[in-house]
NULO-454044 format. One record per residue: x, y, z of N, C-alpha, C in turn. Coordinates in steps of 0.2 Angstrom, whole numbers, padded with zeros to 4 digits, always signed. Last residue first. Example, Ala and Ser with C-alpha at 12.3 -4.5 7.8 and 13.67 -1.06 7.14 Angstrom:
2
+0064-0011+0035+0068-0005+0036+0064+0000+0039+0066-0028+0039+0062-0022+0039+0066-0016+0039
end
This chain:
140
+0087-0093+0061+0088-0100+0060+0092-0103+0066+0087-0079+0063+0081-0082+0062+0081-0090+0062+0101-0076+0064+0096-0075+0070+0090-0078+0069+0105-0079+0051+0108-0083+0057+0103-0082+0063+0098-0070+0044+0097-0077+0043+0099-0081+0049+0104-0058+0048+0097-0059+0050+0095-0067+0049+0117-0060+0044+0116-0059+0051+0109-0061+0052+0115-0060+0030+0118-0066+0033+0116-0066+0041+0110-0046+0029+0106-0052+0027+0108-0058+0030+0121-0039+0033+0115-0038+0036+0111-0044+0035+0130-0043+0022+0132-0044+0029+0126-0044+0033+0123-0036+0011+0124-0044+0012+0126-0046+0019+0124-0023+0015+0118-0026+0014+0118-0034+0015+0138-0021+0015+0135-0021+0021+0128-0024+0021+0140-0023+0001+0143-0028+0006+0140-0028+0012+0134-0012-0004+0131-0019-0006+0134-0024-0001+0142-0002+0001+0135-0002+0002+0132-0009+0001+0154-0005-0005+0154-0005+0002+0146-0006+0004+0152-0003-0019+0153-0010-0016+0153-0011-0009+0149+0010-0018+0144+0006-0020+0145-0001-0018+0162+0015-0015+0156+0016-0010+0150+0011-0012+0169+0011-0026+0171+0008-0019+0165+0009-0014+0164+0018-0036+0163+0011-0036+0165+0008-0029+0167+0031-0031+0160+0029-0032+0159+0022-0032+0181+0031-0032+0178+0032-0026+0170+0030-0026+0183+0029-0046+0185+0024-0041+0182+0024-0034+0177+0041-0051+0174+0034-0052+0177+0029-0047+0172+0055-0048+0177+0051-0045+0175+0044-0045+0161+0059-0055+0167+0062-0058+0173+0058-0054+0149+0055-0050+0152+0051-0054+0159+0053-0057+0149+0060-0032+0147+0061-0039+0151+0057-0044+0147+0049-0018+0150+0054-0022+0148+0055-0029+0132+0045-0009+0139+0044-0012+0141+0049-0016+0124+0045+0005+0125+0049+0000+0132+0047-0003+0112+0033+0012+0119+0035+0011+0119+0040+0005+0096+0037+0020+0100+0034+0014+0107+0037+0014+0089+0043+0030+0093+0037+0032+0097+0034+0026+0083+0054+0029+0079+0048+0028+0083+0042+0029+0093+0064+0029+0088+0063+0035+0084+0057+0035+0108+0056+0023+0102+0060+0022+0097+0059+0028+0125+0059+0027+0119+0055+0028+0113+0059+0026+0137+0063+0014+0135+0064+0020+0129+0059+0021+0146+0070+0002+0145+0064+0005+0143+0065+0012+0142+0080-0013+0143+0080-0005+0142+0072-0003+0138+0077-0025+0145+0080-0024+0147+0079-0017+0128+0062-0026+0129+0069-0026+0136+0071-0025+0117+0049-0026+0123+0051-0028+0123+0059-0029+0110+0040-0012+0109+0046-0017+0116+0047-0020+0105+0023-0009+0110+0029-0009+0108+0034-0014+0101+0008+0000+0099+0014-0004+0104+0020-0003+0100-0010-0001+0103-0004+0001+0101+0002-0003+0084-0018+0000+0090-0016-0004+0093-0010+0000+0074-0028+0006+0078-0023+0009+0084-0021+0005+0064-0037+0002+0071-0039+0002+0076-0034+0004+0052-0030+0005+0054-0036+0009+0061-0038+0008+0053-0013+0005+0053-0019+0001+0055-0024+0005+0054-0001+0011+0048-0005+0013+0048-0011+0009+0065+0006+0005+0066+0003+0012+0060-0001+0014+0059+0010-0007+0064+0004-0007+0065+0001+0000+0051+0021-0002+0048+0015-0005+0052+0009-0005+0061+0029+0002+0057+0027+0007+0053+0021+0004+0067+0032-0011+0071+0029-0006+0066+0026+0000+0056+0038-0017+0059+0032-0020+0063+0028-0015+0055+0050-0010+0049+0045-0010+0052+0038-0012+0067+0056-0012+0065+0054-0005+0060+0049-0005+0065+0058-0026+0071+0054-0024+0069+0051-0017+0054+0067-0025+0054+0061-0029+0059+0056-0027+0055+0080-0020+0053+0075-0015+0053+0068-0019+0058+0089-0030+0061+0089-0024+0060+0083-0019+0057+0079-0045+0055+0084-0041+0059+0084-0034+0066+0071-0054+0059+0074-0056+0057+0080-0052+0078+0069-0044+0074+0065-0048+0067+0068-0049+0089+0075-0037+0085+0079-0041+0080+0075-0046+0097+0066-0032+0093+0070-0027+0088+0073-0031+0098+0050-0040+0100+0057-0040+0095+0061-0035+0100+0034-0033+0096+0039-0036+0099+0046-0035+0100+0017-0032+0104+0023-0032+0100+0028-0036+0098+0003-0023+0094+0008-0026+0098+0014-0026+0105-0013-0023+0106-0006-0021+0101-0002-0026+0101-0026-0026+0105-0025-0020+0106-0018-0018+0084-0030-0030+0090-0026-0031+0094-0026-0025+0072-0039-0039+0075-0038-0033+0082-0035-0034+0057-0033-0048+0064-0036-0047+0066-0035-0040+0045-0027-0048+0046-0032-0052+0052-0036-0051+0045-0016-0039+0040-0021-0038+0041-0027-0042+0055-0008-0045+0056-0011-0038+0051-0016-0036+0049-0005-0057+0055-0009-0057+0056-0012-0050+0040+0005-0052+0038-0001-0055+0043-0007-0055+0049+0015-0047+0044+0011-0042+0042+0005-0045+0054+0019-0059+0059+0016-0054+0054+0012-0049+0043+0024-0066+0047+0019-0069+0051+0015-0063+0040+0035-0057+0035+0029-0058+0039+0023-0061+0052+0043-0057+0050+0040-0051+0045+0034-0052+0062+0040-0072+0056+0043-0068+0055+0039-0062+0070+0032-0079+0071+0039-0080+0066+0043-0076+0081+0019-0073+0074+0022-0074+0075+0029-0074+0090+0004-0077+0090+0011-0076+0082+0013-0077+0099-0009-0070+0092-0007-0073+0092+0000-0071+0114-0017-0070+0111-0011-0069+0104-0010-0073+0125-0027-0063+0120-0027-0067+0115-0022-0066+0143-0022-0061+0136-0023-0059+0131-0023-0064+0156-0020-0066+0153-0027-0065+0146-0028-0062+0160-0008-0069+0162-0011-0063+0160-0018-0061+0153-0006-0081+0160-0008-0082+0163-0010-0075+0141-0003-0074+0142-0009-0078+0149-0011-0079+0144+0009-0069+0142+0004-0064+0143-0003-0068+0147+0017-0080+0152+0016-0075+0151+0010-0071+0135+0016-0087+0141+0014-0090+0146+0012-0085+0126+0023-0078+0125+0016-0079+0131+0013-0082+0132+0035-0078+0133+0031-0072+0131+0024-0073+0129+0039-0091+0136+0039-0089+0137+0034-0082+0115+0038-0091+0119+0034-0096+0126+0034-0093+0112+0048-0081+0110+0041-0081+0114+0037-0085+0118+0060-0086+0120+0057-0080+0118+0050-0079+0110+0061-0098+0117+0061-0098+0120+0058-0092+0097+0062-0094+0099+0056-0098+0106+0055-0098+0090+0064-0078+0095+0067-0083+0098+0062-0087+0083+0056-0069+0080+0059-0075+0084+0062-0080+0087+0041-0062+0090+0048-0064+0086+0050-0070+0091+0027-0054+0085+0031-0055+0088+0038-0056+0096+0011-0055+0098+0017-0055+0093+0022-0058+0097-0004-0046+0092+0000-0049+0095+0008-0049+0108-0017-0047+0108-0010-0045+0102-0007-0049+0114-0033-0042+0109-0029-0046+0108-0022-0043+0131-0039-0042+0125-0037-0039+0121-0033-0044+0141-0045-0050+0141-0045-0043+0135-0044-0039+0141-0055-0064+0139-0048-0061+0138-0049-0054+0153-0061-0075+0150-0062-0069+0148-0055-0066+0150-0063-0093+0153-0059-0087+0149-0060-0081+0150-0079-0100+0146-0073-0098+0150-0070-0093+0153-0088-0114+0156-0085-0108+0152-0079-0106+0144-0103-0119+0145-0096-0120+0148-0093-0113+0151-0118-0124+0148-0114-0118+0149-0107-0119+0158-0124-0134+0151-0123-0135+0148-0119-0129+0171-0125-0129+0170-0120-0135+0163-0119-0136+0171-0134-0120+0172-0128-0117+0171-0123-0123+0168-0146-0127+0163-0144-0123+0164-0136-0120+0180-0148-0135+0174-0146-0138+0169-0143-0133+0194-0140-0127+0190-0145-0128+0184-0143-0132+0210-0133-0133+0203-0132-0130+0198-0137-0132
end
């Protein structure tokens, strides 16, 4: 091993940045651990206000929230706000049911099915990246 390779710190490669908003501490920490083990860089928020502030300060590939964030409409408000961001992150709720939300956010499976959850997260981020490439080509 050369001297130069010994002095370079090794960092794990993160494929995308995810904002995880969930007020249930156990669910939030579990999902954060699962997503980080899957290679994602995760910022967690325990409230709607905290999640909104993080959206304003950083750029995310995906905003993932539980449907029960604080109140009945908090998660919906977060998703609507995320969709207004210039960088247009993908949005999704996590729940036991997989279906489409009336606001247009994707619903992914609950964290009990980890491979399925990670697969759906990867698909959402991939679709966002493809959309961005398409928009750049159309603009240029």
